[in-house]
C-alpha positions in Angstrom: 114.4 117.4 104.8 112.9 120.9 105.2 109.3 120.9 106.1 108.1 122.4 102.8 104.7 121.2 101.6 104.1 120.5 97.9 101.0 119.7 95.9 100.1 116.0 95.7 98.2 114.1 93.0 96.3 110.8 93.2 98.1 108.4 90.9 99.5 104.9 91.0 103.2 104.5 90.6 105.3 101.4 91.2 107.2 101.9 94.5 109.7 99.8 96.4 109.2 100.2 100.1 111.5 98.6 102.6 111.2 99.2 106.4 114.6 99.9 107.9 116.1 100.5 111.4 117.5 103.8 112.6 121.1 102.6 112.2 120.4 101.9 108.4 119.6 105.6 107.8 122.6 107.5 106.4 123.8 109.9 109.0 124.9 112.7 106.7 124.0 114.1 103.3 127.3 112.8 101.9 126.6 109.3 103.2 123.1 109.5 101.7 124.4 110.5 98.3 127.0 107.7 98.5 124.3 105.2 99.3 122.3 106.0 96.1 122.6 103.2 93.5 124.3 104.3 90.3 121.2 103.9 88.0 119.4 106.5 90.2 122.2 109.0 89.9 122.3 108.5 86.1 118.6 109.1 86.0 119.1 112.5 87.7 117.1 114.9 85.5 119.4 117.7 86.6 122.3 116.1 84.8 120.5 115.8 81.4 121.2 118.6 79.0 117.8 120.1 78.2 117.0 120.3 74.5 115.3 123.7 75.3 118.8 125.2 75.3 119.4 123.7 71.9 116.6 125.6 70.3 119.1 128.2 69.2 120.4 125.6 66.8 117.2 126.2 64.8 118.7 129.6 63.9 121.2 127.7 61.7 118.5 127.0 59.2 117.7 123.7 57.7 120.9 122.1 59.0 120.1 123.2 62.5 116.6 121.7 62.2 118.1 118.4 61.1 120.6 118.4 63.9 117.9 119.2 66.5 115.8 116.3 65.2 118.7 114.0 65.4 119.5 115.1 69.0 115.9 114.7 70.0 115.8 111.1 68.6 119.0 110.3 70.5 117.6 111.7 73.7 114.5 109.5 73.3 116.7 106.4 72.8 118.8 107.3 75.9 115.6 107.7 77.9 114.3 104.3 76.8 117.6 102.7 77.7 117.6 104.5 81.1 114.0 103.4 81.7 115.0 99.8 81.1 118.0 100.1 83.5 115.8 101.6 86.2 113.2 98.8 85.9 116.0 96.4 86.8 116.2 98.2 90.2 112.6 97.2 91.0 112.6 94.5 93.7 109.4 92.3 93.6 109.7 91.5 97.4 109.4 95.3 98.2 107.0 96.3 95.4 103.8 98.2 96.1 101.7 100.9 94.5 101.4 104.6 95.5 97.9 106.0 96.0 99.1 109.7 96.0 102.4 111.4 95.6 104.1 114.8 95.5 107.3 116.6 96.3 107.0 116.3 100.1 105.2 113.0 100.7 103.9 109.7 99.2 101.0 107.6 100.2 101.5 103.8 99.6 99.6 100.6 100.1 101.2 98.0 102.3 100.1 94.6 103.6 100.5 95.5 107.3 100.4 98.5 109.5 103.7 100.3 110.2 104.1 102.4 113.3 104.3 106.2 113.1 108.0 107.1 113.0 109.0 103.9 111.1 111.8 104.7 108.7 111.6 103.3 105.1 113.9 103.1 102.1 111.9 104.1 98.9 112.4 103.6 95.2 109.8 105.6 93.3 109.5 104.8 89.6 108.4 107.7 87.3 108.2 106.1 83.8 106.5 109.1 82.3 109.5 111.2 83.2 112.1 108.4 82.4 113.4 108.6 85.9 113.2 107.1 89.3 113.8 108.5 92.8 115.8 106.8 95.6 115.2 108.3 99.0 114.3 107.6 102.7 111.1 108.4 104.4 109.3 108.3 107.7 105.8 106.9 108.2 103.5 109.6 109.6 100.4 107.4 109.9 99.0 104.1 108.8 95.3 103.6 108.0 93.5 100.2 107.5 91.7 99.8 104.2 88.9 97.3 104.8 88.0 96.5 101.2 91.6 95.9 100.2 92.8 94.2 103.4 95.8 96.5 103.2 97.0 99.7 105.0 97.6 103.1 103.4 100.9 104.6 104.7 101.4 108.3 104.7 105.2 108.8 104.3 107.1 112.1 104.5 110.5 112.2 102.7 113.3 112.3 105.2 116.4 112.1 103.0 116.0 113.1 99.3 118.0 115.1 96.8 116.7 118.5 95.7 116.7 117.4 92.0 114.5 114.4 93.0 112.0 116.6 94.7 111.9 118.6 91.5 111.3 115.4 89.5 108.5 114.5 91.8 106.9 117.9 91.6 107.3 118.0 87.8 105.8 114.5 87.5 102.8 115.4 89.7 102.1 118.5 87.8 102.4 116.6 84.5 100.0 113.9 85.7 97.5 116.5 87.0 97.6 118.3 83.7 96.7 115.0 81.9 93.9 114.3 84.4 92.4 117.7 83.9 92.6 117.3 80.1 90.9 113.9 80.4 88.1 115.4 82.5 87.6 118.3 80.1 87.5 115.8 77.1 85.0 113.6 79.0 82.8 116.7 79.7 83.0 117.7 76.0 81.9 114.2 75.0 79.0 114.2 77.4 77.8 117.6 76.1 77.7 116.3 72.5 
């Protein structure tokens, strides 16, 4: 992956993390794309038809408004079904939580230290976006966390689709916006 840095946000997500050997890493972009389980390709936000493009339907008057409402309801149903299918991809034996994530890296808790350079297979679940990301990463560093008897792994993405980077960036910005709103609301309540 190109060495582009993106904003990261502190937030807990369910993540599946599986250490792998070098020979388990797909050797080409085509091999990587072929290795992605089908539910993750279905969850590709780039393949969804955005309802923003359907706003022109409103110009049809009342019938357009009704059609748009119907399409939005159908999209919500599809998103719920897709979220359910993605949850089935969650492997309890590889499950952990993120501490921080963004479009170029993720920090995850793990029971033991992993060496710098260790390759990992990742499944990152983004329920707020009704999607999940399947990718490969490389451990940059591992820090012991005494009060948790765990390690915090800093992982850079090594093989990831562009649309999945976009989903991670969109999710991190959405979460940051929610966090900022919550802080502003808390300040407002404290000032009363």
